[in-house]
C-alpha positions in Angstrom: 115.8 0.1 110.1 119.5 0.9 109.7 122.1 -1.3 108.0 123.7 -2.1 111.3 120.6 -3.6 112.8 119.9 -5.8 109.8 121.3 -9.3 109.9 123.9 -10.2 107.4 123.1 -13.3 105.4 125.9 -16.0 105.4 126.4 -19.4 104.0 126.0 -20.8 107.5 122.7 -18.9 108.0 121.6 -20.1 104.6 122.5 -23.7 105.4 120.5 -23.5 108.6 117.6 -21.9 106.8 117.6 -24.5 104.1 117.6 -27.3 106.6 114.6 -25.8 108.4 112.8 -25.4 105.1 113.4 -29.1 104.3 112.1 -30.1 107.7 109.0 -27.9 107.1 108.4 -29.7 103.8 108.8 -33.1 105.4 106.5 -32.2 108.3 103.8 -30.9 105.9 104.1 -34.2 103.9 103.4 -36.1 107.1 100.6 -33.9 108.2 102.4 -32.7 111.3 100.7 -29.3 111.7 102.1 -28.5 115.1 105.7 -29.4 114.0 105.2 -27.2 111.0 104.2 -24.2 113.2 107.2 -24.7 115.4 109.6 -25.0 112.4 108.0 -21.9 110.9 108.8 -20.0 114.1 112.3 -21.3 114.0 112.7 -20.2 110.3 111.4 -16.7 111.3 113.8 -16.5 114.1 116.6 -17.6 111.8 115.7 -14.9 109.2 115.5 -12.3 111.9 118.5 -13.1 114.0 121.1 -15.2 112.1 124.2 -13.2 111.1 127.8 -14.2 110.4 128.9 -12.0 113.3 126.6 -13.8 115.7 127.7 -17.2 114.4 131.4 -16.2 114.8 130.8 -15.0 118.3 129.1 -18.2 119.3 131.9 -20.2 117.7 134.5 -18.2 119.6 132.6 -18.9 122.9 132.6 -22.6 122.2 136.4 -22.5 121.5 137.1 -20.5 124.6 135.0 -22.9 126.7 136.9 -25.9 125.2 140.2 -24.2 126.0 139.1 -23.9 129.6 138.3 -27.6 129.7 141.7 -28.5 128.2 143.4 -26.3 130.9 141.3 -28.0 133.6 142.3 -31.5 132.3 146.0 -30.4 132.3 145.7 -29.3 135.9 144.0 -32.6 136.8 146.8 -34.5 135.1 149.5 -32.5 136.9 147.9 -33.2 140.2 147.7 -37.0 139.4 151.4 -36.9 138.5 152.2 -35.2 141.8 150.5 -37.9 143.7 152.2 -40.6 141.5 149.0 -42.7 140.9 149.6 -44.5 137.6 145.9 -45.4 137.2 144.8 -41.8 137.6 147.6 -40.5 135.4 146.5 -42.8 132.5 142.8 -41.8 133.1 143.7 -38.1 133.1 145.9 -38.4 130.0 143.0 -40.0 128.1 140.6 -37.3 129.2 143.1 -34.6 128.2 143.5 -36.2 124.7 139.7 -36.2 124.3 139.4 -32.6 125.2 142.3 -31.6 123.0 140.9 -33.5 120.0 137.5 -31.7 120.5 139.4 -28.3 120.7 141.2 -29.1 117.4 137.9 -30.1 115.8 136.3 -26.8 116.9 139.3 -24.8 115.6 139.2 -26.5 112.3 135.4 -25.8 111.9 136.1 -22.1 111.2 
């Protein structure tokens, strides 16, 4: 297999892998065989598929989706202001602030 096809290990991938391994240990201690099998499949998929590039791409998609939500909330607020409905304006402003806060949280995560 060429170097391009092999996943690149990253701290994020390692953190996910360690969390799955802890869950496997806990499930084994509780005698949850079916859960252990499922977690082992998840661990295998992590080892096979997790790469920094994939994690970055997924993060970019989440940020872009959140940016679209912010833009939509801005349009909704503008429409409420056009209609002059104070109750709707306050409601739309609150929703916009929530979406903007989530966008900032996502941007700070990377």
